[in-house]
C-alpha positions as CSV (number, residue, x, y, z in Angstrom):
1,M,124.2,76.5,132.8
2,E,122.0,78.8,134.9
3,S,124.2,81.9,134.4
4,Q,124.1,81.2,130.5
5,L,120.1,81.1,130.9
6,T,120.1,84.3,132.9
7,A,122.4,86.0,130.4
8,L,120.0,84.8,127.6
9,G,116.9,86.0,129.5
10,V,118.7,89.6,130.0
11,G,119.7,89.7,126.3
12,C,116.2,88.9,125.3
13,V,114.8,91.6,127.4
14,A,117.2,94.1,126.2
15,V,116.4,93.3,122.6
16,W,112.5,93.5,123.4
17,K,113.1,96.9,125.1
18,A,114.9,98.2,122.0
19,V,112.3,96.9,119.8
20,A,109.4,98.5,122.0
21,V,111.1,101.8,122.1
22,T,111.6,102.1,118.4
23,V,108.2,100.7,117.4
24,R,105.5,103.1,118.2
25,H,101.7,103.0,117.7
26,P,100.8,103.9,114.4
27,A,98.2,106.6,115.5
28,A,101.0,108.2,117.4
29,R,103.0,108.9,114.5
30,K,102.3,112.2,112.7
31,G,101.7,112.0,109.0
32,G,104.4,109.9,107.2
33,R,104.7,108.1,103.9
34,F,103.1,104.8,105.3
35,N,100.0,106.8,106.9
36,R,99.5,108.5,103.4
37,L,99.8,105.3,101.6
38,S,97.6,103.6,104.2
39,E,94.8,106.3,103.7
40,T,95.1,106.2,100.0
41,A,94.9,102.5,99.9
42,A,91.9,102.4,102.3
43,A,90.1,104.8,100.1
44,F,90.9,102.6,97.2
45,T,89.9,99.4,98.8
46,S,86.5,100.8,99.9
47,S,85.6,101.8,96.3
48,P,83.7,99.9,93.5
49,P,86.7,99.3,91.3
50,F,88.6,97.4,94.0
51,Y,85.4,95.4,94.5
52,F,85.4,94.4,90.9
53,V,89.3,93.7,91.1
54,C,88.5,91.3,93.8
55,L,85.6,89.9,92.1
56,A,87.9,89.2,89.0
57,L,90.4,87.4,91.3
58,V,88.0,85.2,92.7
59,A,86.6,84.4,89.1
60,F,90.0,83.7,88.0
61,F,90.5,81.4,91.0
62,I,87.4,79.5,90.3
63,V,88.1,79.2,86.5
64,V,91.8,77.9,87.2
65,H,90.6,75.2,89.5
66,A,87.4,74.4,87.5
67,A,89.4,74.0,84.2
68,E,92.3,72.2,86.1
69,L,95.0,74.4,84.1
70,G,97.8,73.0,85.9
71,E,99.7,73.6,89.1
72,H,101.5,76.8,88.0
73,W,98.2,78.6,87.2
74,M,96.7,77.2,90.5
75,F,99.6,78.5,92.5
76,L,99.5,81.8,90.9
77,A,95.7,82.2,91.6
78,G,96.3,81.2,95.2
79,D,99.3,83.6,95.7
80,L,97.4,86.6,94.3
81,M,94.5,85.9,96.7
82,T,96.8,85.5,99.6
83,A,98.7,88.7,98.8
84,V,95.7,90.8,98.6
85,T,94.3,89.3,101.8
86,L,97.6,90.1,103.7
87,L,97.6,93.6,102.4
88,L,94.2,94.2,103.4
89,L,94.8,92.8,106.8
90,A,97.7,95.2,107.3
91,L,95.4,98.2,106.2
92,L,92.5,97.1,108.4
93,K,94.9,96.8,111.4
94,N,96.3,100.1,110.8
95,S,93.0,101.7,110.5
96,E,91.7,100.0,113.8
97,Q,94.7,101.2,115.7
98,R,94.4,104.8,114.4
99,A,90.6,104.7,115.3
100,E,91.2,103.3,118.7
101,H,93.8,105.8,119.4
102,A,91.5,108.7,118.4
103,I,88.6,107.1,120.6
104,Q,90.9,106.9,123.5
105,R,92.1,110.5,123.3
106,K,88.5,111.5,123.2
107,L,87.6,109.5,126.3
108,D,90.6,110.9,128.2
109,A,89.8,114.5,127.2
110,I,86.0,114.0,128.4
111,A,87.3,112.4,131.7
112,A,89.6,115.4,132.2
113,A,87.0,118.1,131.3
114,L,84.3,116.3,133.7
115,L,87.0,116.1,136.5
116,E,87.8,120.0,136.0
117,E,84.0,120.8,135.9
118,R,83.6,118.9,139.1
119,E,86.3,120.7,140.8
120,G,84.9,124.0,139.6
121,K,87.8,124.7,137.3
122,T,88.0,125.4,133.6
123,G,91.2,125.4,131.5
124,K,93.4,123.1,129.8
125,A,91.0,120.0,129.8
126,T,88.4,121.8,128.3
127,E,90.6,123.0,125.5
128,E,91.9,119.4,124.9
129,L,88.3,118.3,124.7
130,R,87.6,120.8,121.9
131,K,90.7,119.6,120.0
132,A,89.8,115.9,120.5
133,I,86.2,116.4,119.1
134,G,87.8,117.5,115.7
135,M,90.1,114.2,115.7
136,D,87.7,112.5,113.4
137,E,88.8,114.6,110.5
138,E,92.6,114.0,111.3
139,V,92.4,110.4,111.8
């Protein structure tokens, strides 16, 4: 029994390591279809037309429940609201991770440049700091 539990634990660790190796932080990935889609969707979701789409969904939800149109329509309204919420959550998390990664790179560059300055050197860290300052436009 103990050997089976040990084998199960080793198998779970191996699977976790395989997943961890293949799944990278979204900000670490360069370009890609998902990042382009995410940027386009983020731009759309922060626009007035999307606000009106959400307003229409909420109005639809209220009308369906107030008019008691039946379970089918209530489920449809609820499912639409849930789908929009989940999509917005994924977009928000992606944007948050990319911004977090950009801030961390800037902090690392500042720390390295300060360390170089303190040691009386100039070089690679100063150049990395210049690159990191322009990261807002990339992310």
